[in-house]
Steps between C-alpha positions, in 0.01 A plus 500: 500500500681826570311822573585796280566813705603845384875561524440808714298307763701522822215476758685738732234770538360535853148418379608174337716396796216573744261298286743206488543515880123515548449196276771301683362596843148398398617161375699437821201595719274271296746213549524562876121516536457183291745310722334634816153401378625147430641478853172581670676624815549874463569796725531866406748731669454876487733763641481879481805723497627832368729503201797733448272785391290455818199359313306223672492173310361156569697192399312179430663159521358152484606180674400159381606142556584277207378144516608222545840624623353764739747771399388847607528770234493873578452725197467876460196606295483878484524842661182704537512876555298599808281808472307692761122513474 
């Protein structure tokens, strides 16, 4: 079954590209979290730094061990903008 799309559909607008990136990132994070939850051995790594525009941001990564081969996986999850309160 082939989907019918308009001939002028290029999907190159910034809004569409950002939505596609957001969907892909969400699916990847879900997969990483699913694998980590199956492992049962999880650690979270957080690191704060300034980006090029001097804004503070927090990076979150997760480490987990796959069983039964005991391979350690380190995966990036997200950046979080830090704000003053």
